[in-house]
C-alpha positions as YAML, in Angstrom:
chain: A
units: angstrom
residues:
- id: 1
  name: UNK
  ca: [-36.14, 21.22, -25.41]
- id: 2
  name: UNK
  ca: [-35.52, 19.56, -22.07]
- id: 3
  name: UNK
  ca: [-33.69, 22.35, -20.27]
- id: 4
  name: UNK
  ca: [-32.64, 25.89, -21.18]
- id: 5
  name: UNK
  ca: [-30.58, 28.34, -19.15]
- id: 6
  name: UNK
  ca: [-29.02, 31.74, -19.63]
- id: 7
  name: UNK
  ca: [-25.34, 32.56, -19.28]
- id: 8
  name: UNK
  ca: [-23.98, 33.26, -15.80]
- id: 9
  name: UNK
  ca: [-22.15, 36.60, -15.69]
- id: 10
  name: UNK
  ca: [-19.40, 37.71, -13.33]
- id: 11
  name: UNK
  ca: [-20.33, 41.37, -13.25]
- id: 12
  name: UNK
  ca: [-16.87, 42.43, -12.10]
- id: 13
  name: UNK
  ca: [-15.63, 41.31, -15.53]
- id: 14
  name: UNK
  ca: [-18.02, 43.74, -17.18]
- id: 15
  name: UNK
  ca: [-17.02, 46.48, -14.74]
- id: 16
  name: UNK
  ca: [-13.34, 45.86, -15.53]
- id: 17
  name: UNK
  ca: [-13.99, 46.14, -19.26]
- id: 18
  name: UNK
  ca: [-15.99, 49.33, -18.89]
- id: 19
  name: UNK
  ca: [-13.42, 50.70, -16.40]
- id: 20
  name: UNK
  ca: [-10.52, 50.23, -18.81]
- id: 21
  name: UNK
  ca: [-12.49, 51.98, -21.56]
- id: 22
  name: UNK
  ca: [-13.39, 54.86, -19.22]
- id: 23
  name: UNK
  ca: [-9.80, 55.34, -18.04]
- id: 24
  name: UNK
  ca: [-8.67, 55.35, -21.68]
- id: 25
  name: UNK
  ca: [-11.20, 58.09, -22.48]
- id: 26
  name: UNK
  ca: [-10.09, 60.18, -19.49]
- id: 27
  name: UNK
  ca: [-6.44, 59.89, -20.47]
- id: 28
  name: UNK
  ca: [-7.31, 60.78, -24.05]
- id: 29
  name: UNK
  ca: [-9.32, 63.82, -22.91]
- id: 30
  name: UNK
  ca: [-6.54, 65.05, -20.64]
- id: 31
  name: UNK
  ca: [-3.66, 64.71, -23.11]
- id: 32
  name: UNK
  ca: [-5.33, 65.92, -26.33]
- id: 33
  name: UNK
  ca: [-5.37, 69.65, -27.08]
- id: 34
  name: UNK
  ca: [-8.74, 71.07, -25.98]
- id: 35
  name: UNK
  ca: [-9.26, 73.23, -29.10]
- id: 36
  name: UNK
  ca: [-10.20, 70.36, -31.41]
- id: 37
  name: UNK
  ca: [-10.47, 67.47, -28.97]
- id: 38
  name: UNK
  ca: [-14.06, 68.00, -27.90]
- id: 39
  name: UNK
  ca: [-15.56, 66.47, -31.03]
- id: 40
  name: UNK
  ca: [-12.82, 63.86, -31.26]
- id: 41
  name: UNK
  ca: [-13.42, 62.65, -27.70]
- id: 42
  name: UNK
  ca: [-17.19, 62.64, -28.28]
- id: 43
  name: UNK
  ca: [-16.84, 60.53, -31.44]
- id: 44
  name: UNK
  ca: [-14.40, 58.13, -29.78]
- id: 45
  name: UNK
  ca: [-16.66, 57.80, -26.71]
- id: 46
  name: UNK
  ca: [-19.68, 57.08, -28.89]
- id: 47
  name: UNK
  ca: [-17.71, 54.49, -30.85]
- id: 48
  name: UNK
  ca: [-16.50, 52.79, -27.68]
- id: 49
  name: UNK
  ca: [-19.98, 52.76, -26.17]
- id: 50
  name: UNK
  ca: [-21.40, 51.24, -29.38]
- id: 51
  name: UNK
  ca: [-18.62, 48.62, -29.47]
- id: 52
  name: UNK
  ca: [-19.29, 47.73, -25.82]
- id: 53
  name: UNK
  ca: [-22.95, 47.30, -26.62]
- id: 54
  name: UNK
  ca: [-22.47, 45.21, -29.76]
- id: 55
  name: UNK
  ca: [-19.57, 43.08, -28.58]
- id: 56
  name: UNK
  ca: [-20.57, 42.48, -24.95]
- id: 57
  name: UNK
  ca: [-24.16, 43.38, -24.11]
- id: 58
  name: UNK
  ca: [-25.92, 41.83, -27.15]
- id: 59
  name: UNK
  ca: [-24.05, 38.49, -26.99]
- id: 60
  name: UNK
  ca: [-24.75, 38.21, -23.27]
- id: 61
  name: UNK
  ca: [-28.41, 38.95, -23.78]
- id: 62
  name: UNK
  ca: [-28.64, 36.40, -26.59]
- id: 63
  name: UNK
  ca: [-26.46, 33.67, -25.06]
- id: 64
  name: UNK
  ca: [-28.09, 30.53, -23.74]
- id: 65
  name: UNK
  ca: [-27.42, 26.85, -23.37]
- id: 66
  name: UNK
  ca: [-30.08, 24.27, -24.16]
- id: 67
  name: UNK
  ca: [-30.20, 20.55, -23.46]
- id: 68
  name: UNK
  ca: [-32.34, 19.03, -26.21]
- id: 69
  name: UNK
  ca: [-33.36, 15.46, -27.03]
- id: 70
  name: UNK
  ca: [-30.38, 14.89, -29.34]
- id: 71
  name: UNK
  ca: [-27.64, 17.37, -28.42]
- id: 72
  name: UNK
  ca: [-26.35, 20.28, -26.36]
- id: 73
  name: UNK
  ca: [-27.07, 23.61, -28.05]
- id: 74
  name: UNK
  ca: [-24.82, 26.58, -27.24]
- id: 75
  name: UNK
  ca: [-26.15, 29.78, -28.75]
- id: 76
  name: UNK
  ca: [-24.35, 33.10, -28.51]
- id: 77
  name: UNK
  ca: [-25.28, 36.07, -30.67]
- id: 78
  name: UNK
  ca: [-25.59, 34.78, -34.22]
- id: 79
  name: UNK
  ca: [-23.36, 31.74, -33.58]
- id: 80
  name: UNK
  ca: [-24.68, 28.32, -32.72]
- id: 81
  name: UNK
  ca: [-22.84, 25.16, -31.69]
- id: 82
  name: UNK
  ca: [-24.56, 21.81, -31.47]
- id: 83
  name: UNK
  ca: [-22.70, 19.01, -29.70]
- id: 84
  name: UNK
  ca: [-24.27, 15.54, -30.00]
- id: 85
  name: UNK
  ca: [-24.29, 13.70, -26.68]
- id: 86
  name: UNK
  ca: [-22.39, 10.77, -28.20]
- id: 87
  name: UNK
  ca: [-19.42, 13.02, -29.01]
- id: 88
  name: UNK
  ca: [-19.02, 14.44, -25.49]
- id: 89
  name: UNK
  ca: [-16.00, 12.82, -23.81]
- id: 90
  name: UNK
  ca: [-15.71, 14.81, -20.54]
- id: 91
  name: UNK
  ca: [-17.61, 17.36, -18.46]
- id: 92
  name: UNK
  ca: [-15.71, 19.26, -15.76]
- id: 93
  name: UNK
  ca: [-17.20, 21.93, -13.50]
- id: 94
  name: UNK
  ca: [-15.37, 24.60, -11.60]
- id: 95
  name: UNK
  ca: [-12.76, 25.14, -14.32]
- id: 96
  name: UNK
  ca: [-10.99, 28.49, -13.98]
- id: 97
  name: UNK
  ca: [-9.99, 29.81, -17.36]
- id: 98
  name: UNK
  ca: [-9.29, 33.00, -19.33]
- id: 99
  name: UNK
  ca: [-10.06, 31.55, -22.78]
- id: 100
  name: UNK
  ca: [-12.45, 33.59, -24.91]
- id: 101
  name: UNK
  ca: [-15.58, 31.47, -24.87]
- id: 102
  name: UNK
  ca: [-19.35, 32.09, -24.85]
- id: 103
  name: UNK
  ca: [-19.29, 33.06, -21.17]
- id: 104
  name: UNK
  ca: [-18.46, 36.06, -18.98]
- id: 105
  name: UNK
  ca: [-17.28, 34.20, -15.94]
- id: 106
  name: UNK
  ca: [-13.89, 32.82, -15.01]
- id: 107
  name: UNK
  ca: [-15.37, 29.78, -13.22]
- id: 108
  name: UNK
  ca: [-16.82, 27.63, -15.98]
- id: 109
  name: UNK
  ca: [-17.99, 24.23, -17.06]
- id: 110
  name: UNK
  ca: [-15.62, 22.64, -19.57]
- id: 111
  name: UNK
  ca: [-17.12, 20.27, -22.12]
- id: 112
  name: UNK
  ca: [-14.69, 18.18, -24.18]
- id: 113
  name: UNK
  ca: [-16.03, 16.55, -27.32]
- id: 114
  name: UNK
  ca: [-15.00, 14.91, -30.56]
- id: 115
  name: UNK
  ca: [-15.54, 16.93, -33.75]
- id: 116
  name: UNK
  ca: [-16.91, 15.26, -36.90]
- id: 117
  name: UNK
  ca: [-13.30, 15.06, -38.14]
- id: 118
  name: UNK
  ca: [-12.28, 13.05, -35.07]
- id: 119
  name: UNK
  ca: [-10.35, 15.86, -33.35]
- id: 120
  name: UNK
  ca: [-10.85, 16.61, -29.66]
- id: 121
  name: UNK
  ca: [-12.14, 20.11, -28.94]
- id: 122
  name: UNK
  ca: [-13.61, 21.88, -25.92]
- id: 123
  name: UNK
  ca: [-15.96, 24.67, -25.03]
- id: 124
  name: UNK
  ca: [-16.41, 26.57, -21.78]
- id: 125
  name: UNK
  ca: [-19.86, 27.63, -20.64]
- id: 126
  name: UNK
  ca: [-21.25, 29.22, -17.48]
- id: 127
  name: UNK
  ca: [-24.88, 28.26, -16.95]
- id: 128
  name: UNK
  ca: [-26.78, 30.09, -14.22]
- id: 129
  name: UNK
  ca: [-27.71, 26.88, -12.36]
- id: 130
  name: UNK
  ca: [-24.39, 25.09, -12.90]
- id: 131
  name: UNK
  ca: [-24.95, 22.04, -10.65]
- id: 132
  name: UNK
  ca: [-28.42, 21.33, -12.02]
- id: 133
  name: UNK
  ca: [-27.28, 21.85, -15.60]
- id: 134
  name: UNK
  ca: [-24.20, 19.60, -15.25]
- id: 135
  name: UNK
  ca: [-26.21, 16.83, -13.53]
- id: 136
  name: UNK
  ca: [-28.80, 16.84, -16.30]
- id: 137
  name: UNK
  ca: [-26.14, 16.97, -19.03]
- id: 138
  name: UNK
  ca: [-24.21, 14.06, -17.48]
- id: 139
  name: UNK
  ca: [-27.40, 12.02, -17.32]
- id: 140
  name: UNK
  ca: [-27.83, 12.52, -21.10]
- id: 141
  name: UNK
  ca: [-24.24, 11.55, -21.93]
...
């Protein structure tokens, strides 16, 4: 391992996600009959809280990017992507995107690379120290 960094998080993205879920719960609680809705709202709230934890908090906690001797390692949750330096065709910083990628920031680093089948693909990442990370990655490519 030459360099390892965690994911950079735009916390307003997390607040927006939690806010939408909270507003949904409030609307549900207001418009459902109170006689049987107490348990229903409690179960739905618990389910939403668990889904927020498993789908957002755990992947963020376990997401990192590592520059190794042979390749770039992108690890998020249980998923791992290794991109050999020889297959990287372009590295662009400051890319603003809404694609679902292993990042919780809208300002990202875009890495274009060739897949083993010869197709061009890309991945967006958001390392904490973006400039340092990009400089080191470009020196390896």
